[in-house]
C-alpha positions as CSV (number, residue, x, y, z in Angstrom):
1,M,-8.8,-43.6,100.8
2,E,-7.1,-42.8,97.4
3,E,-6.2,-39.3,96.6
4,G,-8.9,-37.7,94.4
5,T,-11.8,-39.7,95.7
6,F,-14.5,-38.7,98.1
7,N,-16.0,-40.5,101.0
8,S,-19.6,-39.4,100.1
9,P,-21.5,-41.8,97.8
10,S,-23.4,-38.8,96.6
11,Y,-20.4,-37.0,95.1
12,S,-21.1,-36.8,91.3
13,C,-17.9,-35.4,89.9
14,R,-15.5,-37.4,87.9
15,T,-12.2,-38.5,89.4
16,E,-9.3,-39.2,87.1
17,D,-9.4,-43.0,87.2
18,D,-12.9,-43.9,88.5
19,Y,-16.0,-42.8,86.7
20,G,-19.2,-44.6,87.3
21,V,-22.4,-43.7,85.6
22,L,-24.3,-44.7,88.7
23,Q,-22.7,-41.8,90.6
24,W,-25.2,-39.4,88.8
25,H,-27.7,-41.6,87.1
26,V,-29.6,-42.9,90.1
27,R,-29.9,-39.6,91.9
28,E,-32.8,-37.3,90.9
29,D,-31.2,-34.3,92.7
30,C,-27.9,-34.6,90.8
31,E,-27.3,-31.6,88.6
32,V,-25.7,-33.6,85.8
33,R,-28.8,-35.7,85.6
34,Q,-31.0,-32.6,85.6
35,I,-29.0,-31.0,82.8
36,L,-29.1,-34.2,80.7
37,D,-32.8,-34.6,81.3
38,R,-33.3,-31.0,80.0
39,I,-31.1,-31.0,77.0
40,A,-31.9,-34.5,75.9
41,D,-35.7,-34.1,75.6
42,K,-37.0,-34.1,72.1
43,W,-38.2,-30.5,72.1
44,S,-35.0,-29.0,73.4
45,L,-33.0,-31.0,70.8
46,L,-35.2,-29.7,68.0
47,V,-35.1,-26.1,69.2
48,I,-31.3,-26.2,69.6
49,S,-31.0,-27.7,66.1
50,L,-33.3,-25.1,64.5
51,L,-31.4,-22.2,66.1
52,D,-28.1,-23.2,64.8
53,R,-26.7,-20.4,62.6
54,Q,-30.0,-18.4,62.7
55,T,-32.2,-16.4,64.9
56,L,-35.9,-17.3,64.9
57,R,-39.1,-15.8,66.2
58,F,-41.4,-17.8,68.4
59,T,-43.9,-18.3,65.7
60,E,-41.2,-19.5,63.3
61,L,-40.1,-22.0,65.8
62,R,-43.6,-23.2,66.4
63,H,-44.2,-23.5,62.7
64,E,-41.0,-25.6,62.2
65,I,-41.6,-28.0,65.1
66,E,-44.5,-30.2,64.2
67,G,-46.6,-31.3,67.1
68,I,-45.3,-28.9,69.8
69,S,-47.9,-26.8,71.6
70,Q,-47.5,-23.2,72.3
71,R,-47.2,-23.9,76.1
72,M,-44.6,-26.6,75.6
73,L,-42.5,-24.4,73.3
74,T,-42.7,-21.5,75.8
75,T,-41.6,-23.8,78.6
76,T,-38.8,-25.3,76.6
77,L,-37.5,-21.9,75.6
78,R,-37.6,-20.6,79.2
79,H,-35.7,-23.6,80.4
80,L,-33.1,-23.3,77.7
81,E,-32.8,-19.6,78.4
82,R,-32.4,-20.3,82.1
83,D,-29.6,-22.8,81.4
84,G,-27.8,-20.2,79.3
85,L,-28.2,-22.1,76.0
86,V,-30.7,-19.7,74.3
87,H,-30.8,-15.9,74.3
88,R,-34.1,-14.1,74.1
89,T,-34.4,-10.6,72.6
90,V,-37.6,-8.6,73.0
91,H,-38.1,-5.8,70.5
92,P,-40.2,-2.9,71.7
93,V,-42.6,-2.8,68.8
94,V,-46.3,-3.4,68.3
95,P,-47.1,-6.2,68.0
96,P,-44.3,-7.5,70.3
97,R,-41.5,-9.3,68.5
98,V,-39.3,-11.8,70.3
99,D,-36.3,-13.4,68.7
100,Y,-34.4,-16.5,70.0
101,A,-30.8,-17.4,69.2
102,L,-28.3,-19.9,70.6
103,T,-25.7,-18.5,73.0
104,P,-22.1,-19.5,72.5
105,L,-22.7,-22.2,75.1
106,G,-25.7,-23.4,73.2
107,A,-23.7,-23.5,70.0
108,T,-21.2,-25.9,71.6
109,L,-24.1,-28.2,72.5
110,H,-25.3,-28.1,68.9
111,T,-22.0,-29.6,67.8
112,T,-22.6,-32.5,70.1
113,I,-26.1,-32.9,69.0
114,Q,-25.0,-32.9,65.3
115,A,-22.6,-35.7,66.1
116,L,-25.5,-37.8,67.5
117,V,-27.6,-37.1,64.5
118,T,-24.7,-38.1,62.2
119,W,-24.2,-41.3,64.1
120,T,-28.0,-42.0,63.8
121,E,-28.0,-41.4,60.1
122,D,-24.9,-43.6,59.6
123,H,-26.4,-46.5,61.5
124,Q,-30.2,-46.2,60.7
125,K,-30.2,-49.2,58.4
126,E,-28.5,-51.4,61.0
127,I,-30.9,-50.3,63.6
128,A,-33.9,-50.9,61.3
129,A,-32.5,-54.4,60.6
130,A,-32.0,-55.1,64.3
131,R,-35.6,-53.9,65.1
132,S,-37.0,-56.1,62.3
133,A,-35.1,-59.2,63.6
134,Y,-36.2,-58.5,67.1
135,D,-39.9,-58.1,66.1
136,T,-39.7,-61.3,64.1
137,A,-38.2,-63.2,66.9
138,Q,-40.9,-61.9,69.3
139,A,-43.7,-62.8,67.0
140,E,-42.3,-66.3,66.5
141,A,-42.0,-66.7,70.3
142,A,-45.5,-65.5,70.8
143,A,-46.8,-67.9,68.1
144,R,-45.1,-70.9,69.9
145,Q,-46.9,-70.2,73.2
């Protein structure tokens, strides 16, 4: 066996020369997959984006994120807090006030998310054209049947 490789097929860390996405992608118990599932869901992405450079209260987040339920926002924020991406500050006032902010770790993730958003903005016309061409081809194929 080569140096730097492991005998176990379940090993999910990257070796210098051999990186296969299937090492982590197919395993539900893999931590890399669990983290990606958490941070790549639509609500987490929106929360992280909104908390960039500003602290927001729960109600402000809920107001800004169209379509999210109170329960889903609560769950999303708890998961992000558990993962060390969001910091929750409870102020001892009446009525209770809770603020949310990105941690330094969460801020590094925002940089990555921003790169994805920029790519999407740069290529949205190409994607729209590809979708249109695909839909047209599908409609023509269905009409021939």
